[in-house]
C-alpha positions in Angstrom: 9.3 29.3 -17.8 7.9 28.5 -14.4 5.4 30.0 -11.9 7.1 32.5 -9.6 6.5 30.3 -6.6 4.7 27.0 -6.7 2.6 25.9 -3.7 3.8 22.3 -4.0 6.7 20.8 -6.0 6.8 17.0 -6.2 10.1 15.4 -7.0 9.7 12.0 -8.6 6.7 10.6 -10.6 6.4 7.1 -9.3 3.3 5.9 -7.4 4.0 8.2 -4.4 4.8 11.3 -6.5 1.8 10.8 -8.8 -0.7 10.6 -5.9 1.0 13.5 -4.2 0.8 15.7 -7.3 -2.9 14.7 -8.0 -4.1 15.3 -4.4 -2.3 18.7 -4.0 -3.5 19.9 -7.5 -7.1 18.7 -7.0 -7.2 20.6 -3.7 -6.3 23.8 -5.5 -2.5 24.1 -5.1 -0.4 25.3 -8.0 1.7 22.1 -8.3 4.7 21.1 -10.3 5.7 17.4 -10.9 9.4 17.0 -11.7 10.6 13.7 -13.1 13.7 12.4 -15.0 11.4 10.8 -17.5 7.8 11.8 -18.5 7.6 8.5 -20.3 7.8 6.6 -17.1 5.2 8.2 -14.9 3.8 5.7 -12.4 6.0 3.0 -13.9 5.5 -0.5 -12.4 9.1 -1.1 -11.7 8.5 -4.6 -10.2 5.5 -6.8 -10.6 2.6 -5.8 -12.9 -0.1 -5.9 -10.1 -1.9 -3.8 -7.6 -3.3 -4.9 -4.2 -2.9 -8.2 -2.4 -2.9 -9.0 1.3 -3.4 -5.7 3.2 -2.2 -3.8 0.1 -5.7 -4.2 -1.5 -7.2 -2.5 1.6 -4.8 0.4 1.1 -5.8 0.9 -2.6 -9.5 0.9 -1.5 -8.6 3.6 1.1 -6.7 5.7 -1.4 -9.8 5.5 -3.7 -12.2 6.4 -0.8 -10.0 9.5 -0.1 -10.2 10.6 -3.7 -6.9 9.3 -5.0 -6.3 7.8 -8.5 -4.7 4.4 -7.9 -8.0 2.5 -7.7 -9.4 4.0 -10.8 -6.2 3.5 -12.8 -6.0 -0.1 -11.5 -9.6 -0.9 -12.6 -9.1 0.7 -16.1 -6.0 -1.3 -16.8 -6.7 -4.6 -15.1 -6.4 -7.9 -16.9 -7.4 -10.1 -14.0 -9.1 -9.6 -10.6 -9.0 -11.8 -7.6 -10.3 -11.4 -4.0 -7.7 -13.1 -1.9 -8.5 -14.9 1.4 -12.2 -15.4 0.7 -12.1 -18.6 2.7 -11.3 -16.5 5.8 -13.3 -13.7 7.6 -14.0 -10.4 5.8 -11.2 -8.7 7.7 -8.8 -10.7 5.7 -10.4 -10.3 2.2 -7.9 -8.5 0.0 -8.6 -7.4 -3.6 -5.8 -7.8 -6.2 -5.5 -7.0 -9.9 -3.1 -8.1 -12.5 -2.4 -5.0 -14.5 -1.4 -4.1 -18.1 1.9 -2.5 -17.3 2.1 -0.2 -20.3 -1.6 0.9 -20.1 -1.2 1.5 -16.3 1.5 4.1 -16.8 -0.3 5.6 -19.8 -3.6 5.9 -17.9 -1.8 7.6 -15.0 -0.2 10.1 -17.3 -3.4 10.9 -19.1 -5.3 11.4 -15.8 -2.5 13.7 -14.4 -2.5 15.7 -17.6 -6.2 16.3 -17.2 -5.8 17.4 -13.6 -6.1 21.2 -13.2 -3.4 23.2 -11.5 -0.7 20.6 -12.4 2.5 21.5 -14.4 5.2 19.0 -15.5 9.0 19.3 -16.0 11.4 16.7 -17.1 14.9 17.0 -15.5 16.9 15.6 -12.6 16.6 17.4 -9.3 20.2 17.7 -7.9 19.6 19.9 -4.9 17.3 21.5 -2.4 17.1 25.2 -1.5 16.9 25.3 2.3 17.1 28.6 4.2 16.8 29.0 7.9 15.3 25.6 8.5 12.7 26.0 5.8 12.3 24.6 2.3 12.3 27.3 -0.4 12.6 25.3 -3.6 14.7 22.9 -5.7 17.7 23.1 -8.0 18.0 21.0 -11.2 21.1 19.5 -12.9 21.0 22.3 -15.4 21.2 24.8 -12.6 17.5 25.9 -12.8 16.1 27.1 -9.5 12.4 26.6 -8.9 10.8 28.3 -5.9 8.2 26.5 -3.8 6.3 26.9 -0.5 6.5 23.1 0.1 8.4 20.2 -1.5 7.5 16.5 -1.5 10.4 14.1 -2.1 9.3 10.8 -3.6 12.6 9.6 -5.1 11.9 5.8 -4.9 15.1 3.8 -5.5 16.9 6.7 -7.4 18.9 8.4 -4.6 22.5 7.2 -5.3 21.0 4.1 -6.8 23.4 1.2 -7.5 22.3 -1.8 -9.6 23.9 -5.2 -9.1 23.9 -8.2 -11.5 26.4 -10.8 -10.3 29.9 -9.2 -10.2 28.7 -6.2 -12.3 27.5 -3.0 -10.7 26.5 0.3 -12.1 24.7 3.5 -11.1 21.0 3.5 -11.8 17.6 4.1 -10.3 15.9 1.4 -12.4 16.9 -0.7 -15.4 17.9 1.7 -18.2 17.5 4.9 -16.1 20.2 6.9 -14.3 20.4 7.4 -10.6 19.8 10.8 -8.9 22.6 12.5 -7.1 22.8 15.6 -4.8 19.7 15.4 -2.8 21.0 13.0 -0.1 24.1 15.1 0.3 22.0 18.3 0.8 19.9 16.6 3.4 22.8 15.2 5.3 24.4 18.7 5.4 21.4 20.1 7.4 21.4 17.2 9.8 19.4 14.3 8.4 20.4 10.7 9.1 20.5 8.5 6.0 20.8 4.8 5.4 20.9 2.3 2.6 18.3 -0.4 1.6 18.1 -2.9 -1.2 15.4 -4.4 -3.3 15.4 -6.8 -6.2 13.4 -7.7 -9.3 13.1 -11.0 -11.3 14.1 -11.5 -15.0 11.5 -10.6 -17.6 11.1 -13.3 -20.3 9.4 -13.9 -23.7 6.1 -15.6 -23.2 6.3 -17.2 -26.6 9.2 -19.3 -25.4 7.2 -20.9 -22.4 5.2 -24.1 -22.4 2.1 -23.2 -20.4 0.7 -26.7 -20.8 3.2 -27.9 -18.2 2.1 -25.3 -15.7 -1.0 -24.8 -13.4 -3.4 -22.2 -14.8 -4.5 -19.5 -12.3 -7.7 -17.9 -13.4 -9.3 -14.7 -12.0 -12.6 -14.7 -10.0 -15.7 -16.0 -11.8 -17.5 -12.8 -10.7 -14.8 -10.2 -10.6 -15.1 -7.1 -8.4 -13.2 -3.8 -8.8 -11.2 -1.4 -6.7 -12.9 1.9 -7.1 -16.1 2.8 -5.2 -17.0 5.3 -7.9 -19.1 4.5 -11.0 -16.3 5.6 -13.3 -15.1 2.0 -13.7 -16.7 -1.3 -14.2 -15.7 -4.9 -13.3 -13.8 -6.9 -15.9 -15.8 -9.0 -18.4 -12.8 -10.8 -20.0 -9.7 -11.8 -18.0 -6.3 -13.1 -18.7 -4.9 -16.1 -16.9 -1.7 -16.3 -14.9 0.2 -19.6 -14.4 2.2 -21.3 -11.6 5.2 -23.6 -11.7 7.9 -24.6 -9.3 11.6 -24.6 -8.8 13.3 -28.0 -8.0 16.3 -29.3 -6.2 18.1 -29.3 -9.5 17.3 -25.6 -10.0 18.6 -24.9 -6.5 21.9 -26.6 -7.2 22.4 -24.5 -10.3 21.6 -21.3 -8.4 24.1 -22.3 -5.7 26.8 -22.5 -8.4 26.6 -18.7 -8.5 26.7 -17.9 -4.8 30.4 -17.0 -4.8 29.6 -14.4 -7.5 26.4 -13.1 -5.8 26.7 -9.6 -4.4 24.4 -10.7 -1.6 26.8 -13.4 -0.4 30.3 -11.9 -1.2 29.7 -8.7 0.8 29.2 -6.2 -2.0 25.6 -5.6 -0.9 25.6 -4.6 2.8 22.1 -3.2 3.1 19.0 -5.1 4.1 16.4 -6.2 1.6 12.6 -6.9 2.1 12.2 -9.8 4.6 8.9 -10.9 3.1 9.9 -10.7 -0.6 13.3 -12.4 -0.5 15.4 -13.1 -3.6 15.5 -16.7 -4.9 19.1 -17.2 -3.7 18.0 -16.0 -0.2 15.1 -18.4 -0.2 17.1 -21.5 -1.0 19.8 -20.4 1.5 17.3 -19.7 4.4 15.0 -22.5 3.6 17.4 -25.2 2.6 15.0 -27.9 3.7 12.4 -26.9 1.0 12.6 -29.0 -2.2 10.7 -26.4 -4.3 9.4 -22.8 -4.3 6.4 -21.4 -6.2 6.9 -19.3 -9.3 4.0 -17.2 -10.5 4.1 -16.6 -14.3 2.4 -13.2 -14.8 1.6 -11.6 -18.2 2.6 -7.9 -18.4 -0.5 -6.9 -20.5 -3.2 -7.8 -22.9 -1.1 -7.8 -26.0 2.5 -7.9 -25.0 4.4 -11.2 -24.8 6.6 -10.0 -22.0 6.2 -12.1 -18.8 7.1 -11.4 -15.2 8.5 -14.4 -13.2 7.2 -13.6 -9.7 9.2 -15.4 -7.0 12.5 -15.4 -8.9 13.8 -12.1 -7.7 17.6 -12.3 -8.0 21.0 -10.5 -8.3 22.9 -13.6 -9.4 25.0 -13.4 -12.6 22.9 -13.4 -15.8 24.3 -16.7 -17.0 23.3 -18.5 -13.8 19.8 -16.9 -13.9 19.4 -18.2 -17.4 20.7 -21.7 -16.8 18.6 -22.1 -13.6 15.4 -20.9 -15.3 15.8 -23.3 -18.2 15.6 -26.1 -15.6 12.2 -24.9 -14.4 9.2 -26.9 -15.7 7.7 -25.0 -18.7 10.8 -22.8 -19.0 13.0 -25.3 -20.9 13.3 -23.0 -24.0 13.0 -19.7 -22.2 14.3 -16.5 -23.8 15.2 -13.5 -21.7 14.0 -10.0 -22.3 16.3 -8.8 -19.4 17.9 -10.4 -16.4 16.9 -9.8 -12.8 18.9 -7.4 -10.7 19.2 -6.0 -7.2 19.3 -2.3 -6.4 20.7 -0.4 -3.4 19.5 3.1 -2.7 19.4 5.8 0.0 16.5 6.2 2.4 16.0 8.3 5.5 14.8 6.7 8.8 11.2 7.8 9.1 11.4 8.7 12.8 12.7 12.0 11.4 9.1 12.8 10.2 5.9 14.1 11.8 2.6 12.2 11.2 1.9 14.6 8.4 5.0 13.2 6.7 6.6 16.7 7.0 10.2 16.4 8.2 11.0 17.6 11.7 14.2 19.3 10.6 13.1 21.3 7.6 9.7 23.1 7.6 7.6 22.5 4.4 9.6 19.5 3.3 7.8 16.1 3.0 9.0 12.6 2.3 6.8 9.8 0.8 7.4 6.3 -0.5 10.7 4.3 -0.5 12.6 7.3 0.8 10.9 6.5 4.1 12.0 2.8 4.0 8.8 1.2 2.6 8.4 -1.2 -0.2 5.4 -1.6 -2.5 3.4 0.6 -4.9 0.4 0.7 -2.6 2.4 1.8 0.5 4.1 4.5 -1.6 0.9 5.8 -3.2 -0.8 6.2 0.2 2.0 8.2 1.6 2.1 10.4 -1.5 -1.6 11.1 -1.2 -1.2 12.0 2.5 1.9 14.2 1.9 0.1 16.1 -0.9 -3.0 16.7 1.2 -0.9 17.9 4.2 1.3 20.1 2.1 -1.9 21.8 0.8 -3.3 22.1 4.4 -0.1 23.6 5.7 0.1 26.3 3.0 -3.5 27.2 3.8 -2.8 27.2 7.5 -5.4 24.5 8.2 -5.4 21.6 10.7 -3.2 18.7 9.5 -4.9 15.5 8.1 -3.8 12.5 10.2 -5.5 9.1 10.2 -5.5 7.1 13.4 -4.7 3.4 13.6 -8.3 2.5 14.1 -9.4 4.6 11.1 -7.2 3.2 8.2 -4.3 0.9 7.2 -2.8 4.2 6.0 -2.9 5.3 9.6 -1.2 2.1 10.8 1.5 2.5 8.1 2.4 6.1 8.9 2.2 5.6 12.6 4.5 2.5 12.4 7.1 4.4 10.3 7.1 7.6 12.4 6.9 5.9 15.8 8.9 2.7 15.4 11.0 3.5 12.3 12.3 0.7 10.1 15.7 -0.8 9.3 14.5 -3.0 6.5 12.0 -2.3 3.7 8.6 -2.0 5.4 5.6 -3.9 3.9 2.0 -3.8 5.1 0.3 -6.9 6.4 -3.1 -7.4 8.0 -1.2 -8.6 11.2 0.2 -5.1 11.7 -3.3 -3.7 12.2 -4.7 -4.4 15.7 -8.1 -3.2 14.5 -8.3 -5.1 11.2 -12.0 -6.1 11.7 -12.8 -2.4 11.5 -10.3 -1.7 8.6 -11.9 -4.0 6.0 -11.6 -3.4 2.3 -15.4 -3.3 1.9 -16.0 -0.3 4.2 -13.1 2.0 3.3 -15.6 4.5 1.8 -17.6 4.6 5.0 -14.5 5.2 7.0 -12.7 7.8 4.8 -14.9 9.4 2.2 -16.6 11.8 4.7 -13.2 12.9 6.0 -11.9 13.5 2.5 -15.0 15.4 1.5 -14.5 17.7 4.6 -11.0 18.7 3.4 -12.3 19.2 -0.2 -10.8 16.2 -2.0 -13.6 13.7 -2.4 -16.4 15.0 -4.5 -20.0 15.5 -3.4 -21.0 12.7 -5.8 -18.7 10.3 -4.1 -20.1 11.3 -0.7 -23.7 10.9 -1.8 -22.9 7.5 -3.3 -21.3 6.4 0.0 -24.3 7.7 2.0 -26.8 5.8 -0.2 -24.8 2.5 0.2 -24.6 3.0 4.0 -28.3 3.8 4.3 -29.4 0.9 2.2 -27.2 -1.6 3.9 -28.4 -0.5 7.3 -32.0 -0.7 6.1 -31.3 -4.3 5.0 -29.8 -5.3 8.3 -32.9 -3.8 10.0 -35.1 -5.9 7.6 -33.2 -9.1 8.8 -33.7 -8.1 12.4 -37.4 -7.4 12.1 -38.5 -10.1 9.7 -39.4 -13.6 10.9 -39.5 -16.9 9.0 -41.4 -20.0 10.0 -39.7 -23.2 10.9 -41.3 -24.7 7.8 -39.5 -22.2 5.6 -36.2 -22.3 7.5 -35.6 -26.0 8.3 -35.1 -27.2 4.7 -32.3 -24.7 4.3 -30.8 -25.4 7.8 -31.0 -29.2 7.1 -29.1 -28.8 3.8 -26.4 -26.9 5.7 -26.3 -29.6 8.5 -27.0 -27.1 11.2 -29.6 -27.3 14.0 -33.2 -27.1 13.0 -35.7 -24.6 14.7 -39.0 -25.6 16.2 -40.8 -22.3 15.8 -40.6 -19.0 13.9 -37.4 -17.0 14.3 -35.9 -13.7 13.1 -33.9 -13.8 9.9 -31.0 -12.1 11.7 -30.6 -15.0 14.0 -30.7 -17.5 11.2 -28.3 -15.5 9.1 -25.9 -15.1 12.0 -25.1 -18.9 12.0 -21.6 -19.5 10.5 -22.9 -22.2 8.2 -25.5 -19.9 6.5 -24.4 -17.7 3.7 -26.0 -15.0 1.6 -27.0 -17.4 -1.2 -28.9 -19.5 1.4 -30.8 -16.4 2.6 -31.7 -15.6 -1.0 -33.8 -18.8 -1.1 -36.4 -17.1 1.2 -39.2 -15.5 -0.8 -39.3 -12.5 1.6 -35.6 -11.8 0.9 -35.9 -12.0 -2.9 -38.9 -9.7 -2.8 -37.1 -7.2 -0.6 -34.1 -7.2 -3.0 -36.2 -6.8 -6.1 -38.5 -4.1 -4.6 -35.5 -2.0 -3.4 -33.2 -2.6 -6.3 -30.4 -3.8 -4.0 -27.0 -4.4 -5.7 -24.2 -6.8 -4.8 -22.2 -4.2 -2.9 -25.1 -3.5 -0.5 -25.8 -7.2 -0.1 -22.2 -7.9 0.9 -22.1 -5.0 3.3 -25.4 -6.2 5.0 -24.0 -9.8 5.2 -20.9 -8.6 7.0 -22.8 -6.4 9.4 -25.1 -9.3 10.3 -22.5 -12.1 10.6 -19.7 -10.1 12.3 -21.6 -7.5 14.3 -20.4 -8.9 17.6 -16.7 -8.9 16.6 -17.0 -5.4 15.1 -18.7 -3.9 18.2 -16.1 -5.5 20.5 -13.2 -4.1 18.4 -14.8 -0.7 18.2 -15.0 -0.6 22.0 -11.4 -1.6 22.4 -10.4 1.1 19.9 -12.4 3.7 21.7 -10.7 3.0 25.0 -7.2 3.4 23.5 -8.3 6.5 21.5 -8.7 8.3 24.8 -4.9 8.3 25.1 -4.8 10.0 21.6 -6.5 13.0 23.3 -3.7 13.3 25.9 -1.3 15.6 24.1 2.4 16.0 25.0 3.8 19.5 24.9 6.1 19.9 21.8 9.2 20.8 23.8 8.6 18.5 26.8 11.8 17.8 28.7 11.9 14.0 29.4 15.2 14.2 31.1 13.6 15.9 34.2 11.6 12.7 34.9 13.9 10.9 37.3 11.9 7.7 37.6 11.7 7.0 33.9 14.2 4.6 32.3 17.2 6.0 30.4 16.2 4.2 27.2 12.7 5.6 27.4 14.1 9.2 27.9 16.4 8.8 24.9 13.7 7.3 22.6 11.1 9.9 23.6 13.5 12.8 23.2 14.5 11.5 19.7 11.0 10.7 18.3 9.1 13.4 20.2 5.7 11.8 20.2 2.7 14.0 19.9 0.4 12.0 22.2 0.6 9.5 25.1 -0.9 6.9 22.7 2.0 7.4 20.2 4.5 7.3 23.1 3.2 4.0 24.3 4.0 2.4 20.9 7.6 3.4 20.8 10.0 0.4 21.1 11.8 0.6 24.4 9.1 2.6 26.2 7.5 0.4 28.8 4.0 0.6 30.3 5.6 1.8 33.6 7.3 4.6 31.7 3.9 5.7 30.3 2.4 5.6 33.8 5.2 7.8 35.1 4.7 10.2 32.2 0.9 10.4 32.8 1.4 11.1 36.5 4.0 13.8 35.7 1.5 15.4 33.3 -1.1 15.5 36.1 -3.1 12.5 34.8 
């Protein structure tokens, strides 16, 4: 029925599991994807959208590395928005509203067309661990499947418990059962486990809403796309979202259910996502706010189902219904299903290496919410990296680890492994100290060559990236070498209310002014001729603009990153005894002994390890 021994078995087919299976199989590993429901592969359990602040950068990075999330998002998008366009390019973040049903369907179709990938539908109830090494999995039917490596991507299913008001029942997602047995097997061999919670809003019937009372939220006039490949195209038609608000009256109704809320009566003891709080948490924590935004998001092109973003809740269903009917535009709302909270097991990620392999069990990898993260994008990126590293381990090759100055994915994994998390971890641009380098527009420059080296990104991808890089650099050179007269420049400068020039000047200098934009430069005949003669597309134009306008910031940040990267080269022996360093603080010794950092740079980022502790460590190591 099965291969004698699989190279990689992936447990769970959410966003992390799907990317893990795709990357391992595309690299040539004989891979098995095991899920409790083949109908729910890559299901969007929460909001029907991909990307957003910092998350959009992650999707671009996944795509640049050869993952599927960007392509699937493009193929199933119903709206595209580039967020934060009023700010600098380090903050620009792409986001798509997705067709939920088509998203899952497209993922399944792409996976089914992936060579080396088998599927099996059943619950995994145990792990086969022998002598500190993973040897396979055991299913609820007692079937044993042998594997060289196993990637656990269990999402919210491990001992999942759903809460709606006073009611609670086992489940990993609405309508799906929880998974039992894996947590217990891991605890037996010494893993530390914890509990987290997340929540989701009610889904409602769009036919029962009055959109004329809400604010329409349209997509970009000139939509972009996620994938750097030419497989997908930008949207031509888009579907609008809408926005409305809660009110003091709505808040009063919600408070009526606080005594029945599992969040406030003590039944839920675990922590939920700080930056995506439930509606009851919001009105409790921000009692001075008279209203909160609600984003009314369609779930697809043809379905009438609507997601009420901002109304995540575990309150009793009657309170949810009564409160929503008091929201403007929702006076006649009909429910498809109420919102709920879910508690689930996770494993503090300080128990992992940077490859996402566990320190305790060789060949066992964790990715996604099992590591304490929240969000499709964070999960997908971990799955991709776990799948890649499982392949590399089997083939006795060097691990694939991204540094903090190379990718948001590098920041994410380093934060988890080095600092751990006690609440659901979500990526923000503020978490990345090198965000000017880690822009959404240059993820292919940063990562496609690396992915090509390990065999995941195709040569076509690499050549496309090289062409874009070469042409954008040529265009920057054009701006540096081409002059314009004061007669040509001053009408444009005057219109933008910036200082005039008295003589000819280089275009680079004119373009560098904050008031001058690309569309202003396009008014110069020399620029128009260059674009026409060289067949320059929008992607190259945007890249050239960023390189001109932000070159000083980019260079400064690159220099800072290079200085700190030197500490990445200072390796710490694997079994280094920190207790023998007498002049180091006790807290530092304990943290370093537990986390076992690989480099001095990683050690310096551990909470409780001070700069003086690092100095002592460097001296002790002969530095």
